[in-house]
TORBA-238072 format. One record per atom (N, C-alpha, C, O, CB): x, y negated, z negated. Coordinates in steps of 0.2 Angstrom, whole numbers, padded with zeros to 4 digits, always signed. Atoms other than C-alpha are relative to their C-alpha. Last residue first. Glycine has a CB too. Layout:
N
XYZ/...
//
This chain:
79
-0004-0002+0005/+0525-0511-0516/+0001+0008+0000/+0005+0011-0004/-0002-0002-0006/+0001-0005+0005/+0518-0514-0499/+0003+0001-0005/+0009+0003-0003/-0002+0004+0001/-0005-0003+0004/+0518-0530-0490/-0002+0004-0005/-0005+0001-0009/+0004-0004-0001/+0001-0001+0008/+0501-0533-0481/+0008+0003+0000/+0011+0007+0003/-0007+0006-0002/+0001-0007+0003/+0505-0539-0462/+0001+0000-0008/+0005-0004-0011/+0007+0004+0004/+0006-0002+0002/+0501-0556-0456/+0000+0006-0003/-0005+0008-0006/-0004+0001+0005/+0003-0003-0006/+0516-0560-0446/-0006+0003-0002/-0009+0008+0001/+0003+0004+0004/+0001+0005-0005/+0525-0571-0459/-0005+0002+0006/-0008-0002+0010/+0007-0002+0003/-0006+0002-0002/+0523-0558-0473/-0003-0005+0006/-0009-0006+0007/+0006+0006+0002/+0001+0000-0007/+0508-0555-0485/+0006-0003+0004/+0008-0008+0002/-0007-0004+0001/+0001+0007-0003/+0513-0551-0503/-0002+0001+0008/-0003+0007+0010/+0007-0006+0001/-0004+0006+0004/+0514-0538-0516/-0001-0006+0003/-0002-0011-0001/+0008+0002+0001/-0003+0005-0005/+0500-0525-0509/+0004-0006-0004/+0001-0010-0008/-0007-0003+0004/+0000+0006+0005/+0497-0511-0518/+0003-0005+0003/+0009-0005+0003/+0003+0001-0006/-0003+0008-0001/+0494-0497-0506/-0001-0004-0005/-0007-0005-0007/-0002-0003+0007/+0003+0008+0004/+0490-0480-0510/+0004-0005+0003/+0010-0005+0004/+0001+0000-0008/-0005+0005+0004/+0493-0467-0496/-0004-0005-0004/-0009-0008-0003/+0004-0003+0004/+0003+0005+0004/+0483-0452-0489/+0004-0003-0003/+0008+0000-0006/-0005+0002-0004/+0000+0001+0007/+0493-0443-0475/-0005-0006-0004/-0007-0011-0001/+0009-0002-0002/+0007-0004+0001/+0487-0442-0456/+0001+0002-0009/-0002+0007-0011/-0001+0008+0006/+0006+0001-0004/+0505-0449-0452/-0004+0006-0002/-0002+0011-0003/+0001+0000+0008/+0007+0003+0002/+0516-0450-0467/-0006+0000+0004/-0011-0002+0003/+0000-0006-0002/+0002+0000+0007/+0532-0441-0467/-0006-0002-0001/-0008+0001-0006/+0004-0004-0004/-0001-0007+0003/+0534-0435-0449/-0002+0000-0007/-0005+0005-0009/+0007+0003+0001/+0006-0003-0003/+0528-0453-0444/+0000+0007-0002/-0005+0009-0003/-0001-0001+0007/+0005+0003+0005/+0543-0461-0454/-0008+0005+0003/-0011+0008-0002/+0000-0009+0002/+0000-0001+0006/+0554-0450-0444/-0004-0001-0006/-0006+0003-0010/+0005-0002-0001/+0002-0005-0001/+0547-0454-0428/+0002+0004-0007/-0003+0007-0009/+0005+0003+0006/+0007-0001+0000/+0548-0472-0432/-0003+0008+0000/-0008+0009-0002/-0002-0004+0006/+0003+0001+0007/+0566-0470-0437/-0007-0001+0000/-0010+0002-0005/+0003-0007-0003/-0002-0005+0003/+0571-0460-0420/-0003-0003-0009/-0006+0001-0012/+0007+0001+0001/+0004-0005-0002/+0563-0473-0410/+0001+0005-0004/-0004+0008-0006/+0001+0003+0007/+0006+0001+0002/+0573-0485-0418/-0006+0004+0001/-0010+0004-0003/+0000-0005+0003/+0005-0006+0005/+0589-0476-0417/-0006-0003-0003/-0007-0002-0009/+0004+0003-0007/-0002-0007-0001/+0599-0490-0407/-0004+0004-0005/-0006+0000-0010/+0008+0002-0002/-0005-0001+0003/+0586-0505-0406/+0004+0008+0000/+0001+0013+0001/-0001-0003-0006/-0005+0003-0006/+0571-0508-0396/+0007+0002-0002/+0011+0004+0003/+0000-0009+0000/+0002-0007-0006/+0560-0496-0409/+0005-0002+0007/+0006+0002+0011/-0009+0000+0003/+0006+0000-0004/+0566-0509-0423/+0000+0005+0006/+0006+0007+0007/-0002-0006+0003/+0001+0003-0007/+0579-0502-0434/-0005-0001+0003/-0009+0004+0003/+0003+0003+0004/-0002-0003-0007/+0575-0498-0451/+0001-0004+0006/-0002-0009+0006/-0005+0006+0002/-0001+0004-0007/+0574-0511-0465/+0002+0004+0006/+0007+0003+0009/+0006-0007-0002/-0004-0003-0005/+0567-0504-0482/+0000-0004+0007/-0004-0008+0009/-0002+0007+0001/-0005-0003+0002/+0561-0511-0498/+0006+0004+0005/+0011+0006+0004/-0003+0003-0005/-0004+0005+0004/+0543-0516-0495/+0006+0004-0001/+0005+0010-0003/-0003-0004-0007/-0004-0004+0005/+0534-0505-0481/+0005-0007-0004/+0008-0012-0001/+0006+0008+0004/-0008+0001-0001/+0523-0517-0469/+0003+0004-0008/+0001+0003-0013/+0003-0010+0000/-0004+0000+0008/+0505-0512-0470/+0007-0001+0002/+0008+0002+0007/-0001+0007-0004/-0007+0000-0001/+0493-0516-0455/+0004-0001-0005/+0004-0006-0008/+0002-0005+0005/-0003+0007+0005/+0475-0512-0461/+0007+0001+0004/+0009+0006+0005/-0001+0001-0009/-0006+0000+0002/+0465-0501-0447/+0002-0006-0004/+0000-0011-0003/+0004+0001+0007/-0004+0004-0005/+0446-0502-0449/+0008+0002-0002/+0009+0004-0007/-0001-0008+0000/+0000-0002-0008/+0434-0489-0456/+0002-0005+0004/+0000-0005+0010/-0007+0002+0002/+0006+0001-0002/+0434-0497-0474/-0001+0000+0007/-0003-0005+0009/-0003-0005-0002/+0003+0005+0007/+0453-0496-0475/-0008-0001+0003/-0008-0003+0009/+0004-0007-0002/+0007+0000+0000/+0463-0484-0463/-0004-0002-0007/-0003+0000-0012/-0003+0008+0001/+0004-0003+0007/+0481-0488-0465/-0008-0001+0001/-0011-0006+0001/+0002-0005-0006/+0009+0001+0000/+0491-0492-0450/-0004+0004-0003/-0007+0010-0002/-0002+0000+0008/+0005-0005-0001/+0510-0492-0454/-0007-0003+0001/-0008-0009-0001/+0000+0006-0007/+0007+0002+0000/+0525-0502-0452/-0006+0003+0002/-0006+0006+0008/-0002-0006+0004/+0002+0003+0007/+0542-0499-0459/-0007-0002+0001/-0010-0006-0003/+0005-0006-0004/-0002-0004+0006/+0550-0486-0446/-0003-0004-0006/-0003-0001-0011/+0008+0001-0001/-0006+0001+0000/+0539-0495-0431/+0003+0003-0007/-0002+0004-0011/+0002-0008+0001/-0002+0004-0005/+0522-0497-0425/+0007+0001+0001/+0010+0001+0006/-0002-0007-0001/-0007+0004+0002/+0515-0483-0435/+0002-0002+0006/+0002+0001+0011/+0006+0005-0003/-0004+0002-0004/+0497-0475-0435/+0007-0003-0002/+0008-0005-0008/-0003-0004+0004/+0004-0002-0007/+0481-0467-0444/+0005-0003+0006/+0004-0002+0012/-0007-0005+0001/-0005+0002-0006/+0489-0466-0460/-0003+0002+0006/-0002+0008+0008/+0006+0002-0001/-0005-0004-0003/+0475-0461-0472/+0003-0005+0005/+0001-0010+0007/-0004+0007+0005/+0003-0002-0007/+0467-0474-0485/+0006+0005+0004/+0012+0005+0002/-0002-0008+0004/-0003-0005-0001/+0470-0480-0503/-0003+0001+0008/-0007-0003+0011/-0002+0007-0005/+0006-0004-0004/+0467-0498-0508/+0005+0008+0001/+0011+0008+0001/-0002-0004+0009/-0001-0006-0002/+0475-0511-0519/-0005+0003+0003/-0011+0002+0002/+0003+0003-0005/+0004-0005-0004/+0476-0529-0520/+0002+0007+0001/+0008+0008+0002/-0001-0003+0006/-0002-0003-0007/+0484-0538-0533/-0004+0004+0003/-0007+0007-0001/+0006+0004-0001/+0001+0003-0005/+0475-0548-0546/+0002+0002+0007/+0000+0000+0012/+0002-0006+0000/+0007-0001-0002/+0472-0536-0560/-0002-0004+0007/-0007-0003+0011/-0004-0003-0006/+0005+0005+0001/+0491-0537-0561/-0008+0002+0003/-0008+0006+0007/+0002-0006+0005/+0004+0003-0006/+0500-0521-0560/-0005-0005-0003/-0009-0003-0007/-0004+0006+0005/
//
């Protein structure tokens, strides 16, 4: 890991879909996109189930985030 990479830990406080989490950082919610997975969007077939599954795994869990990039929507892309 490079010293230049942004990294932080925080509790998952929400999800917008199967690959986008909201992680508590310094008292604010940081939008984080998971790298390497491409689940269906909520409006697509099985999209709601993908979000529910991800939520069951990580909601209210403390996660470590290593930022790899920022996507075109301003989301941090996590390693």
